[in-house]
N, C-alpha and C positions, 0 to 999 in steps of 0.2 A: 504494500500500500504506500502510495506517495503522500507527501505532506499536503499536496494541493487537491487531493480527492475530497470532493464535497465543497470546493472553493466556489464562492459566489463572485461574480464579476460586477464591478461598478464602472459604468461608462461615464456618468456625470451625476451631478446633484445640483439642484437649484433650490435656493431658499424661498419658501412661500410665506414664512413669518419669521421675524427677527427682532428680538429685544434683548435687554441685559440678562434676563433670567432663562429664557428659552428660545430656541431656534427650531423651526420645523422645516425639514427639507423634503424634497421629492427626488428620490434617487432612481436613475435609469439603471436597472440591475438585470443580471441574467443568473437564474438559479442553476444548480448543478445539472438539472435535467434538460437544460437548454432553453427553457421558457424565459422570456424577457418581458418585463413590465415595470411600471413606476411604483416605487415602494416608499411609504412615508417613514421618515426617520426623525426622531426628536433628539435634539442636542441640548443637554443641560450643562451648566457651568461646573467646573471642577470644585469639589467640596473638600475641605480639610477638617478633620475631627480630632479632638483631644480625648483620650481615655486616661483619666487620672485616677490612680489607685493608691490609697494611702496605706500606712503601716497596719491599720486595723482591717485591711482587706475590704475597704469600702470604696465605691466608685462615685465620683461627682457627676450628678445628673440633674436635669431640669424636668420637673413635672409640669406639663403644659397641655393645651388644647390645640388640636389640628383640625381646622374647619373642613378641609377637603374630604377627610375621612370621618369626620364627626367623632373623633376619639380623644379621650384624655389618656395620657401615659407619660412614661419617662423617655427622655432622649439624652444622648451624649451631647456635649457642647461642641459647636463648630459651625461652619458656614462657608459661603461662597468666597473663593480666592479672588481678590481684587487685582486689577492690572498692576504689574510691577512688584507684586507680593509673592514670596515663596510660600509653600504650603505650611511650613512650620510657623511662620509669622502669622498666617491666617488662623491657625488653630489657637495660638496664644491670644491673639486679638479678640477672636470671637468668644473664647472662654471668659476673658476678662469682662467683655461687654455684656454677655448673657448671664454671668453668675456672680461677678464681683471677686472671683478667684483668678489668680494668675499662675500658670504652671511655672515651676522652678527647674532650671538646669536644662541640659540637652536631652531631648527625647530619644526614644528608640522608635524607629519606623516599625510599626506593628504589621500593617497590611494595606494593600491598595487593591481596589476591586471595581468592577462595573456591575451594578445591581440588576440591570435589565438589558442584556446585550442583544436581544432579538430585534428591537426597534428603537432603542434608546442608548445614547452615549451619555454617561453620567459618572465620570471618574471621581472616585472617593479615595482619599489618602488619610490614614489613621496613624496617629502618633501616641506613644505611651509615655506618661510621666509618672513618677512615684511621689512627687511633692508638689504642693501648690500653696500660695500664700493668699490670705484674704486681704483685698485692697480696698474694699468698700462696696456700696450697693451697686447692682447691675446698672449699666447706662443705656442698654438697648431696650427702649420702651416698647418695641414691637414683639420681642421675644420674652414676654413676661411669663412668669410661672414661679413655682416654688423650687428653690435650689436645695438639693438634699445630697447627703452622703449615704448611699444605699449599699447595704452589705452585699457582697458578691454571693453569699449563701442564699440570697433571695432571688437571684437572676432566673433560675429555672422555673420557680413558682410564677414570677412575673411574665415569663414567656408563655406559660400555660394559660395565664389570665389575659393574654394579649395586651399587656400593659407596657411593653417595650415597643416604641414606635419606630418603624422603618428599618430598612436594611443598614442604614448608617449607625444604628444602635445595636441591632441584633448581631450582625457579622462581627464587629470588633469584640463585643462582650463574649460571644460564644467561642470565637477564635482564641481570645486571651485565656478563657477558662480551660480550653482544651490544652493549652501549652503549660498550664500550672502542674507542678508535681502532685501526684495523688497520694 
């Protein structure tokens, strides 16, 4: 079997919608079976996320409401990478703005992933810190919620209750927990 077996060919893509948060493209593609058609692709901005785990094995999270899915739940801290910013800077900035806590020291790159690669590009980079300092009240008034240090021992229970929102929270937490010694 060659590496290109099952390869889709992209001949072109034109944007049909474009703004800061989302771009929608119409790609002229050919599937492996030879069929060719226009395929919608959604492009989301790169996201950087901070996973901060303290000495008590608690993770810093935000309890908040997401209107699109009509859900309350926990999320890790992070957000969209701004122009000229690297992903570590974004994770630090977003954490401070959303929680009032600033990660301390150099992080470990935990994982990068694409949550929905069939029709969506949405690169996510996650960094792990073991320390953070409280610097004051959150300054991001759009990302309001309750900031909490949640015990890692509760993560599986929260997953079953569907109280961890989105792949940007689930993937890093479950990946981190899988890496821990048992």
